[in-house]
C-alpha positions as CSV (number, residue, x, y, z in Angstrom):
1,M,46.4,66.6,51.7
2,N,45.2,70.2,51.0
3,G,43.8,71.2,47.7
4,I,46.8,73.0,46.3
5,L,49.3,70.3,47.2
6,A,47.0,67.6,45.9
7,Y,46.6,69.5,42.6
8,L,50.3,69.9,42.2
9,T,50.8,66.2,43.0
10,G,48.4,65.4,40.1
11,V,50.2,67.6,37.7
12,L,53.6,66.1,38.8
13,V,52.2,62.6,38.2
14,F,51.1,63.6,34.7
15,L,54.5,65.2,33.9
16,V,56.3,62.0,35.0
17,G,53.9,59.9,33.0
18,I,54.3,61.9,29.8
19,G,58.1,62.0,30.3
20,V,58.1,58.2,30.5
21,S,55.8,58.0,27.5
22,I,58.0,60.2,25.4
23,G,61.2,58.6,26.6
24,L,60.0,55.1,25.7
25,H,58.8,56.4,22.3
26,E,62.2,57.6,21.5
27,L,63.7,54.4,22.9
28,G,61.5,52.6,20.4
29,H,63.4,54.4,17.6
30,L,66.8,54.1,19.3
31,L,67.0,50.4,20.0
32,P,66.4,49.2,16.4
33,A,68.6,52.0,15.1
34,K,71.4,50.8,17.3
35,L,70.7,47.1,16.4
36,F,70.9,47.8,12.7
37,G,74.2,49.7,13.0
38,A,72.9,53.3,12.4
39,R,74.8,56.1,14.1
40,V,72.7,57.8,16.8
41,S,74.4,60.9,18.1
42,K,71.7,62.1,20.5
43,Y,68.9,60.7,22.6
44,M,67.1,63.6,24.3
45,I,63.9,63.8,26.4
46,G,62.4,67.2,26.5
47,F,63.2,70.6,24.9
48,G,65.1,73.7,26.0
49,P,68.3,73.8,28.1
50,T,70.0,70.5,28.9
51,I,69.9,69.8,32.6
52,W,71.8,66.5,32.4
53,S,73.6,64.4,29.8
54,A,76.1,61.7,29.5
55,T,77.7,60.0,26.4
56,R,77.7,56.2,26.1
57,G,78.6,54.2,23.1
58,G,78.9,57.3,20.8
59,T,75.4,58.5,21.8
60,E,74.7,61.5,24.1
61,Y,71.8,60.7,26.4
62,G,70.2,63.7,28.0
63,I,67.2,65.3,29.8
64,K,66.1,68.8,29.0
65,L,64.2,71.3,31.0
66,L,60.7,71.0,29.5
67,P,59.5,67.3,29.3
68,L,57.1,68.0,26.6
69,G,58.7,66.1,23.7
70,G,61.9,64.4,22.7
71,Y,64.1,63.3,19.8
72,I,66.9,61.2,18.6
73,S,69.5,62.3,16.0
74,I,70.3,59.6,13.4
75,A,73.1,60.3,11.0
76,G,72.5,60.4,7.3
77,M,68.8,61.1,7.2
78,F,69.5,63.0,3.9
79,P,71.7,61.6,1.1
80,K,74.8,63.7,0.4
81,G,73.6,64.9,-3.0
82,V,74.8,68.3,-4.1
83,I,72.7,70.9,-5.7
84,N,74.5,73.7,-7.6
85,P,73.3,76.8,-5.8
86,G,74.4,79.0,-8.7
87,K,72.2,77.3,-11.2
88,K,69.4,79.7,-12.3
89,V,66.1,77.9,-12.2
90,G,63.8,80.9,-11.9
91,A,61.3,81.0,-9.0
92,S,62.4,77.7,-7.6
93,T,66.0,78.9,-6.8
94,W,65.2,79.9,-3.2
95,L,63.6,76.5,-2.6
96,R,66.7,74.8,-4.0
97,R,68.9,76.9,-1.8
98,W,66.7,76.1,1.2
99,V,67.1,72.4,0.5
100,E,70.8,72.6,0.1
101,S,71.1,74.6,3.3
102,A,69.2,71.9,5.2
103,R,71.4,69.3,3.7
104,R,74.6,71.1,4.8
105,Q,73.2,71.6,8.3
106,Q,72.5,67.8,8.5
107,I,76.0,67.0,7.4
108,A,77.4,69.5,10.0
109,Q,75.3,68.0,12.7
110,D,76.2,64.4,11.8
111,G,80.0,65.2,12.0
112,H,82.5,62.6,10.8
113,Y,81.3,59.0,10.9
114,N,81.4,55.8,8.9
115,E,79.1,56.4,5.9
116,A,77.9,52.8,6.1
117,Q,76.1,53.9,9.3
118,A,74.0,56.4,7.5
119,F,70.2,56.0,7.8
120,H,69.6,56.3,4.1
121,R,71.9,53.3,3.5
122,L,69.8,51.0,5.6
123,S,67.4,48.6,3.9
124,I,63.8,49.7,3.4
125,P,62.5,47.2,6.0
126,R,65.1,48.4,8.6
127,R,64.2,52.0,8.1
128,I,60.5,51.3,8.4
129,T,61.2,49.3,11.6
130,I,63.1,52.2,13.1
131,M,60.4,54.7,12.3
132,L,57.6,52.4,13.5
133,G,59.5,51.6,16.7
134,G,58.3,54.7,18.5
135,P,54.6,54.5,17.8
136,I,54.6,50.7,18.5
137,M,56.3,51.5,21.9
138,N,53.4,53.9,22.6
139,L,50.9,51.2,21.6
140,I,52.5,48.8,24.0
141,L,52.8,51.3,26.8
142,G,49.2,52.5,26.4
143,T,47.9,49.0,26.6
144,V,50.0,48.4,29.8
145,F,48.5,51.5,31.4
146,V,44.9,50.5,30.5
147,V,45.5,46.9,31.8
148,L,46.9,48.3,35.1
149,A,43.9,50.7,35.4
150,L,41.2,48.1,34.7
151,S,42.7,44.8,35.7
152,A,44.9,45.8,38.6
153,F,43.2,48.8,40.3
154,G,39.8,48.1,38.8
155,S,36.8,50.5,38.8
156,Y,33.4,50.7,40.4
157,Q,31.0,48.1,39.1
158,T,27.6,47.0,40.1
159,G,28.0,44.7,43.2
160,T,26.0,41.8,44.4
161,K,24.6,43.3,47.6
162,I,20.9,44.2,47.4
163,D,20.3,47.7,48.8
164,A,16.5,47.7,48.0
165,V,13.9,45.5,46.3
166,S,11.5,47.4,44.0
167,A,7.8,46.9,44.4
168,C,7.2,46.7,40.7
169,V,8.9,46.9,37.3
170,P,7.4,49.9,35.4
171,A,6.9,49.6,31.7
172,D,8.5,53.0,31.5
173,Y,11.7,52.6,33.5
174,T,11.8,56.3,34.2
175,Q,8.4,56.4,36.0
176,A,7.1,55.3,39.4
177,C,5.0,52.2,39.8
178,T,1.3,52.3,38.6
179,A,-1.6,49.9,39.2
180,T,-1.0,48.3,35.8
181,D,2.7,47.5,36.4
182,V,3.8,44.0,37.1
183,E,5.2,43.1,40.6
184,S,8.9,43.0,40.9
185,P,10.3,39.4,40.2
186,G,12.8,40.0,43.0
187,K,10.0,40.8,45.5
188,L,7.9,37.8,44.3
189,A,11.0,35.5,44.8
190,G,11.5,36.8,48.3
191,L,14.7,38.7,47.9
192,Q,15.4,41.2,50.7
193,A,17.4,44.3,51.2
194,G,20.8,43.3,52.7
195,D,20.9,40.0,50.8
196,V,24.3,39.3,49.1
197,V,24.1,37.2,46.0
198,T,27.1,34.8,46.0
199,A,26.3,32.6,43.1
200,V,23.9,32.4,40.1
201,N,23.0,29.1,38.4
202,G,25.8,27.4,40.3
203,T,28.6,29.9,39.4
204,E,30.1,32.0,42.1
205,I,30.1,35.8,41.4
206,N,31.5,38.9,43.0
207,T,30.0,41.5,40.6
208,W,26.6,41.7,38.9
209,A,28.1,41.4,35.4
210,P,27.4,37.6,35.0
211,V,23.8,38.1,36.1
212,Q,23.5,41.0,33.7
213,A,24.8,38.8,30.8
214,L,22.1,36.2,31.6
215,L,19.4,39.0,31.7
216,V,20.5,40.2,28.3
217,Q,20.1,36.6,27.1
218,R,16.5,36.7,28.6
219,V,17.1,33.6,30.6
220,S,13.8,32.6,32.1
221,T,15.0,31.3,35.5
222,L,17.9,32.4,37.7
223,H,18.9,30.3,40.7
224,F,20.5,32.6,43.2
225,Q,22.5,31.5,46.2
226,V,22.1,34.3,48.7
227,L,23.9,35.1,52.0
228,R,21.3,36.4,54.4
229,A,22.1,37.1,58.1
230,G,25.1,34.8,57.9
231,K,23.1,31.9,56.4
232,S,23.0,30.6,52.8
233,V,19.6,30.8,51.2
234,D,18.5,29.5,47.8
235,V,16.2,31.9,45.8
236,T,14.7,31.2,42.4
237,V,13.8,34.3,40.3
238,H,11.9,34.5,37.1
239,P,12.9,37.8,35.5
240,A,10.4,39.9,33.6
241,V,11.3,40.8,30.1
242,M,11.0,44.6,29.6
243,S,12.3,47.3,27.3
244,R,15.4,48.8,29.1
245,P,18.6,50.7,28.1
246,A,21.3,48.4,26.8
247,I,24.5,48.2,28.9
248,D,27.8,49.0,27.3
249,E,29.8,45.9,28.1
250,L,33.2,47.7,28.1
251,T,32.3,51.0,29.9
252,G,29.5,49.7,32.1
253,G,27.4,52.7,31.2
254,A,24.2,52.9,29.1
255,A,24.9,52.1,25.5
256,T,23.9,54.8,22.9
257,N,22.9,54.9,19.3
258,K,24.9,56.9,16.7
259,D,22.7,59.9,17.2
260,G,23.4,59.8,21.0
261,S,20.1,58.5,22.0
262,L,19.8,55.6,24.5
263,K,19.9,52.2,22.9
264,M,16.8,50.2,24.1
265,I,16.6,46.4,24.1
266,Q,14.2,43.8,25.5
267,R,16.0,42.1,28.4
268,G,15.3,40.5,31.7
269,V,14.6,42.6,34.8
270,V,14.9,41.4,38.4
271,G,13.7,44.6,40.1
272,V,16.4,45.2,42.7
273,Q,18.8,48.1,43.5
274,L,22.4,47.0,44.0
275,N,25.5,48.5,45.7
276,Y,28.7,49.4,43.8
277,V,32.1,47.9,44.5
278,R,35.6,48.5,43.2
279,A,36.6,45.3,41.4
280,P,39.2,44.4,38.7
281,Y,38.2,43.4,35.2
282,P,39.4,40.3,33.5
283,L,42.4,40.7,31.2
284,D,40.4,40.1,28.1
285,H,38.0,42.9,29.1
286,S,41.0,45.3,29.4
287,L,42.4,44.3,26.0
288,R,39.0,44.7,24.3
289,Y,38.7,48.1,26.0
290,S,42.1,49.0,24.6
291,A,41.0,48.0,21.1
292,M,37.9,50.2,21.5
293,A,40.0,53.1,22.7
294,I,42.4,52.8,19.8
295,G,39.5,52.8,17.4
296,Q,38.0,55.9,19.0
297,T,41.4,57.6,18.9
298,A,41.8,56.9,15.2
299,A,38.3,58.2,14.5
300,M,39.1,61.4,16.5
301,V,42.3,61.9,14.5
302,V,40.5,61.5,11.2
303,D,37.9,64.1,12.4
304,L,40.6,66.4,13.7
305,P,40.2,69.2,11.1
306,R,36.5,69.6,12.0
307,Q,37.3,69.5,15.7
308,I,40.0,72.2,15.3
309,G,37.5,74.4,13.6
310,E,34.9,73.9,16.4
311,L,37.7,74.6,19.0
312,A,38.7,77.8,17.3
313,Y,35.0,78.9,17.2
314,S,34.4,78.2,20.9
315,T,37.7,79.7,21.9
316,F,37.1,83.1,20.3
317,T,33.4,83.3,20.8
318,G,33.2,82.0,24.4
319,G,31.0,79.1,23.4
320,K,30.8,75.8,25.3
321,R,33.8,73.7,24.5
322,S,33.4,70.0,23.6
323,A,34.7,67.6,26.2
324,T,35.7,65.1,23.5
325,G,37.8,67.6,21.5
326,P,41.6,68.0,21.4
327,V,43.4,68.9,24.6
328,S,47.0,70.1,25.1
329,V,49.5,68.9,27.5
330,L,48.6,71.9,29.6
331,G,45.0,70.9,29.6
332,I,45.6,67.3,30.5
333,G,47.9,68.4,33.3
334,N,45.1,70.5,34.7
335,I,42.7,67.6,34.4
336,S,45.2,65.4,36.3
337,G,45.5,68.0,39.0
338,T,41.8,68.3,39.3
339,I,41.4,64.5,39.7
340,A,44.1,64.6,42.5
341,E,42.1,67.1,44.5
342,N,38.8,65.4,44.0
343,N,37.7,64.1,47.4
344,N,35.0,61.9,45.9
345,L,37.7,59.6,44.5
346,D,39.7,57.2,46.7
347,I,43.4,56.7,46.0
348,P,43.0,53.6,43.9
349,G,40.3,55.4,41.9
350,K,42.6,58.3,41.2
351,I,45.5,56.0,40.2
352,S,43.1,54.1,37.9
353,V,42.0,57.3,36.2
354,W,45.6,58.6,35.8
355,F,46.5,55.3,34.2
356,L,43.6,55.6,31.8
357,I,44.6,59.1,30.9
358,L,48.2,58.1,30.2
359,G,46.8,55.1,28.2
360,S,44.7,57.5,26.1
361,L,47.7,59.8,25.7
362,N,49.9,56.9,24.4
363,Y,47.2,55.8,22.0
364,A,47.0,59.3,20.7
365,L,50.8,59.4,20.2
366,F,50.6,56.0,18.4
367,V,47.8,57.0,16.0
368,F,48.9,60.6,15.4
369,N,52.5,59.5,14.6
370,L,51.2,57.1,11.9
371,I,49.8,59.9,9.8
372,P,51.8,59.7,6.6
373,L,53.1,63.2,6.6
374,L,56.5,64.6,7.5
375,P,57.8,65.3,10.1
376,L,55.7,62.5,11.7
377,D,57.0,58.9,11.8
378,G,54.3,57.9,9.3
379,G,55.8,60.4,6.8
380,H,59.2,58.7,7.0
381,V,57.5,55.3,6.5
382,L,55.7,56.6,3.4
383,N,59.0,58.0,2.0
384,A,60.6,54.6,2.5
385,L,57.7,52.9,0.7
386,I,57.9,55.4,-2.2
387,E,61.6,54.8,-2.5
388,F,61.1,51.0,-2.6
389,V,58.5,51.4,-5.4
390,K,60.7,53.8,-7.4
391,R,63.9,51.8,-7.1
392,S,62.1,48.5,-7.8
393,F,60.4,50.0,-10.9
394,S,63.7,51.5,-12.2
395,K,65.6,48.2,-11.7
396,I,63.0,46.3,-13.6
397,V,62.3,48.8,-16.4
398,W,65.6,50.7,-16.8
399,K,67.9,48.1,-15.4
400,R,69.5,50.6,-13.1
401,D,69.3,51.7,-9.4
402,P,68.4,55.5,-9.1
403,G,69.7,55.5,-5.5
404,P,67.9,56.6,-2.3
405,L,65.1,59.0,-2.4
406,D,66.4,62.6,-1.8
407,T,64.2,63.4,1.3
408,A,66.1,66.7,1.7
409,K,63.9,68.1,-1.1
410,L,60.9,67.7,1.2
411,V,62.3,70.1,3.8
412,P,60.1,73.0,2.7
413,F,57.0,70.8,3.0
414,T,58.2,69.5,6.4
415,M,58.7,73.0,7.7
416,A,55.3,74.0,6.5
417,M,53.8,71.1,8.4
418,W,55.8,72.1,11.5
419,V,54.2,75.6,11.2
420,V,50.8,74.0,11.0
421,L,51.4,71.7,13.9
422,M,52.8,74.5,16.0
423,G,49.8,76.7,15.1
424,V,47.3,74.0,16.1
425,S,49.2,73.4,19.3
426,A,49.2,77.1,20.2
427,L,45.4,77.3,19.5
428,V,44.7,74.3,21.8
429,I,47.0,75.7,24.6
430,L,45.2,79.0,24.3
431,S,41.8,77.3,24.6
432,D,43.0,75.3,27.6
433,V,44.0,78.6,29.3
434,I,40.9,80.8,28.5
435,N,38.2,78.1,28.0
436,P,39.4,74.9,29.7
437,V,37.5,71.6,29.5
438,S,35.0,71.2,32.3
439,L,34.9,67.8,34.0
440,G,31.5,68.5,35.3
């Protein structure tokens, strides 16, 4: 496959993946809404002109030209309260008219329907369930993608075939052997290049991870069963305890401290160089990796204002862009295409990376949509909780029910947040065009 075709294939894979992710997010809203009897008039994937639609059960299902978002329309998001547009209230008049205009647009969009199907008439728990359905669907989908990447296709891990046996184990792991360094335990035990370790301390292995765990525990004796020239050989090794970089159990790379420096620990060293093999991880490893990724995503969202500031600075000054900062759909599509045309990755490796990207994307959708600000799902959840507190307090203290919270009054704030979100999106897209993230 030539470079351009491979690149386009990678972009297409990403577009399909994000379309599925958005479609299932909206399905997470749609299913409980239907289950609880709310009227859902539209279920759309994408924005722009509609390229296909069909109406089933009172809901129009459709696909639009640009698969970069989606939405469902639930009737009765605003209570049908009426504000007198002629009432003079000074500077706030235009805000009141804006709110009333939004309310009338919602009524016109909803059309005629049974008022009992209105969203605002549902119980608080049901409204929260509907709003959380989308993010939870992304949480599930993200975990499925990560599990497929790590436990189905796997990734390159340290294997059990010995490529070389070191002559010594230097005190400074970055330096060559000196006269004062101790002889390699592997060499002393008689390990040879080409040996394949098939078991350690009576347990069969196919990656070096079980041995690495024993070395971290500073086990004094390792009983290896080795396949050498077609014959099984028993070899006993006494690892040397040295200061070495800690291994991140989840990523397989070197662990780092908070300041980015290598985390050094005292652990056992055998003194051999090993091959690398593609192997799947156990399910529990993939689930722990998922939990770590969700935590990192949450931390990134909390730190988003600072990252946006740094992104703006690097975009307009030509400075080096952070590889861990925000990336738009355009940027991720470019990364996906670059992965597809990378000849150093085999097909399973590319699929695994694509799944990890889609997993990260779904975790980002999960965490970001939980932010308690409109128009995000978390904002609707917060409104429902505020209404619950307000109505409960009023019933207890005033012995009356004030009715549903008039969320139409929050339209100006919602629109302001839309402007902010669109502005941030435009900045990230611009940065992806003129200063894209470098995979190198």
